[in-house]
C-alpha positions, 0 to 999 in steps of 0.5 A: 199265558194270555189270550191272543191279541185282537187285530184287524190283520188276523183274517178269516180262518180257513177250513171246516170246524167240527160240526160245520157243513163242508165248504162253510167257514167256521165261526169267528173265534173270540178275539180273532176278528175277520179282515177282508184282506185275508179272504182266500178260496177254501181250496187253500185249506187243503194244503194244511197238514194236521198230524195228531198223535198221543203220548200217554202218561202212566195211569197214576199220572192220568188220575192225578191230572184233569188237564193235558197239553198240546205240543207241535210245530208250525211250518211255512210251506212257502219257504219250507222252513219252521215259522217262528213267532207264530201265536198258537191259541186254544179257542175259548180259553186264555191258553196260548203260546208263541213258536220258538226259532224252530217253530215249536210250541207247547200249550199247557194245562188244556182242559180235557175235551175236543178243542180248536186250535188257531194260529196267527202270524203276520206273514200269513196276512202278507201272503193273503192266507189264514191257517184253518182251525185244527181240532185236537182231542185232549185227555188228562195226562196226555200230550197231543201232537200237532203239525200245522203247515201254511199253504205252499207258495204255488197254492197261494199264487193259484188262489191269488190269481186263479188257475187259468192265468200265469201267476208269479211271485217271490221275494226280492233279496240282496245279492250279497247278504241274501236279506229280503229287501222291502219297498223295491219296485218290480217290473213285469214286461210283456213281450207283446205289449207296448208301453211301460211295464206293470209295476208293484212294490215289495212289501215289508217282507220283500214279497211281490206277486203278479197275475199275467197272461198265459199266451206270451212270455213275461219278463221280471226285473227288480229295480231300485234307483240306478241299480237293476237286477237281472231280467228273468224270462218266464215262459208262456203258460198257465199255472203258478211259477214262483220266482225270487229276484236279486239286487246288488243293494249293498256293495262288498267290504274289504278288510285289510288287517295287520297282525302284530305282537302286543308286546313287541310290535313285531308282525305275526305271521301264519295267524288265521283271521275269519269273519263270523257268519261268512265264508271269508277267511285267510292267513296272515303273511310274513308281514302280518298282513291279510286282505279279506274281500267280499264281506257284507256291510254293517257290523262285522265280527272278526276272529283272529287266532294263532297257536302261540298267541291264542285268539281274540274276537272284535266287532266293527262297523263297516259301510257299504263299499268301504275298505277298512285298514285295521291293526290287530294286536295279539298277546302270548300271555293272558291279559286285557288286549288293546282294542282294534286300531283303525288306521284308515278308511277309504270308500268309493264315494266319501260322503254317500253311504252307497252309490245310487242312493240320494244323500240325505244329510250334511257334508263337512263343507255344509256343516262349516257353512252353518255351524256359526248359527246352530248352537245345538245339535238339534238346530244343526240337524234341522238345518240339514232339512232331511225329508221325513225327519222330525227333531224334537227336544224334551224338557230334560235336554234329550232329543227325539229324532224320528221319521214323520210317518212313525211319529206319535205320542211316544218317540219312535227313535231312529237308530244312531251310529256315532263314529261307527259305534251303535249308541243305544237310547241315544236321546241324551247323547245327541242332546250333549253333542257340540255342533262344532265337533261334527264332521258330517251327518247322514240319514239312512231311510228305513227301507235302505236301513233294513237291508244294511243294518240288523237289530235295534230300531233300524226299521225307523231309519239310521242316523250316521254321525261322524265327528272331526 
């Protein structure tokens, strides 16, 4: 284990350390510099819940050990869920741990005595709060239990705006996928005020906050391009009022499948097909056909099952608003099944990924017009002149494609999807592409990419490439 990394984002730890006068912030822990962006009223600290319990070992074990351990859970009260990825550290030592998916942590081999435990997570900085130091009494051979809870959303809003205002805030989510959407403008309409509404943008976690008047109704609305969310009206009055907003950022996908016998080619009826991670499922008819609607765009995992044929699982990439026609072969005997065959793709807007967003890239006609003077894929990509995109070639023939705002000494490579297939470490693949084979190119900027794709380097943007 290592000491928690120092970062300006770590902010002031709230609460009162042992031996410190009430209302006085504890001394800054080594390795945890104070950042002014995270200063909050000490009242917020009252919402931290610390529960201590001791689990004793046998006398023989205690005598044989000079250290104990600290274990517990960190909870994010704003969403009533465990806080994964939080760094929990024992001050004055190099002992630290990172919470797992269930928010649990274990600090092993902690020396006997009274210790202060600190917690850091980037989400606390975004919310404008820091968890106070927790005191733990450690005895040899004993596990001390801690339960640490971040302040509730209501507490944070009150601390942010004060108790005499109408404070509101929440998360903007995609209506279909329920994923938070970053960089979305949120409008605050005042019933008695003329002129344009106040505007804030959601942060990297999709969060927004407003401090408004108490004597009039307020309207909240998320807007992105030509897509507008429902206008939510907040009644007049003081105090915090959390409110999440929703936008139809991505359009649902339709999957049309035909199930056939891999040996004879005949249709397979009464096979069940479902999309993992969703409630979308159905049964094939006598012609082996099934139509599944309302599927989130992106990587789709399809599972087909039949009593006489067994099951198969496949993954596909489907664009927003697209209708994908596929053929699923099933076999009664155990052998390597052929892959899914995509027979047709149709989309309400052929060239653009989604209606309402600017198309950054090259259509087939644009490629045809310049391919005679672009001998390499790098030169073709430069001719596309995508705003904010930098293309560089390395000495060994690889390409570095990155957004300017993330550029640096190392390549912050965008994610590359070639004909619907995710290409890891795509620099060499791009360097070998022949411009003559390119049908169209589209770049999906980081903000939109985070709402449509998952994993990898989607936060750097996604480059979609289609060949002829």
